N, C-alpha and C positions, 0 to 999 in steps of 0.2 A: 456303818460309822460304828467304830467301838466306842465303848462306854468312857473311856480316859479322853479321847478326843472329844466327846460331847461335854464332859465336864469342864474340860480346858476351854471350850468354846464359850460356855455359860460364865466362867470366871473371866474371860477377855471382855465378854459383853457387860459384865457388871463393872469392871474397872473403866470402861469406855463410858457407861451411864453415869457413873460417879464424876468423871472428869467433866462430861457434858452439863451436869447438873451444877457443879461448882461454877463453871463458865456462865451458865444462865443466871444463877444467882448474883454473880459479880455483874453481869450486863444489867440486871434488874436494878441493882443499887445505883449504877451509873446512870442509868435512865431516870430515876427518881431524882437524883441530884439535879440533873440537867432540867428536869421540869420544874423544880422548885426554883432553881436559879432563873428560869425563864419567867415564872411568874413574878418572882421579885423585881427583876429588870422591867417586866412590862408595867408592873404598879409604880415603880420610881420613873418611868419614862412618862407616864400619864401625869405624875406629879410635876414633873420637870416642864412639861407642856403647859400645864395650868399656870405654873410659876412665870414662864415666859409671856404667856398671854396678860397676866396681871402687870407684869413689867413693860409690855408694850403699850399699855393703856396710858396715855399721857393725862395729866390732870385737867379736868374739865370735859374730857370726853365722856359720853355716855358708856356706862358699864354694860357688858353684854350680859343679858339676863336670860336664863334658861326659860323655856316655855313652861307655863303653870301646869300644863297637862303632865309633866314629869311626876311620878308618884313617889320615887324613892330618892334619898340624898345620894351624893358623890361617895360618900363612904359605903354606903349600902351597895352601889353599883360595883365598887371595888371589891366587896365581899362576894357579890355575885359572880365576877370574874374569876375570883379565886375558886369559887365552888364550880363554875363551869369548866375550869381547868383540871376538876377532878380531885380537889382536897376539901377536906371538912373545914367548916369554919364555926361549928358549934363548940360549947364548953367541953362536952364530953370527949370529943375526939380531934380537936382542933389541930390542924397541920397534918393530919394523917392522910394518906391517899384512900379515896373512896373506891372500895373494890367494885371493879366493872362499871365504875361510874354510876352505882345505883343510887335511887334519892334517899336523902337523908331528912326526916322530918323535924329533926332539931335544927339542923342547918337552915331549912325552909323558914322555920320559925325566927332565926336570927334575921335573915333578909327582909322578910314580909311582915313581920310584927310591928 
């Protein structure tokens, strides 16, 4: 293989890698938007279900009471769900994606403090 062809092959490979990198970045952004929208819709769905439960209880009926063994409130459960979906909930990085779903002590402090 002559040198010119070798250099041309490297140039072609570089252009191809640049295109692939651009497509990967676009796909990553789209996936991030979808995950954020999914999380938002999941939380909204939970709130709507709770509201429907509240509306379906007629006056005079006993209210559904969660067991006293539950240690965290509904709002903290929502935060825990967001955290489990891979997003930070702490003041420092709120709303940012957790890299490789690694644990964050600040987020854990928000949920369990």
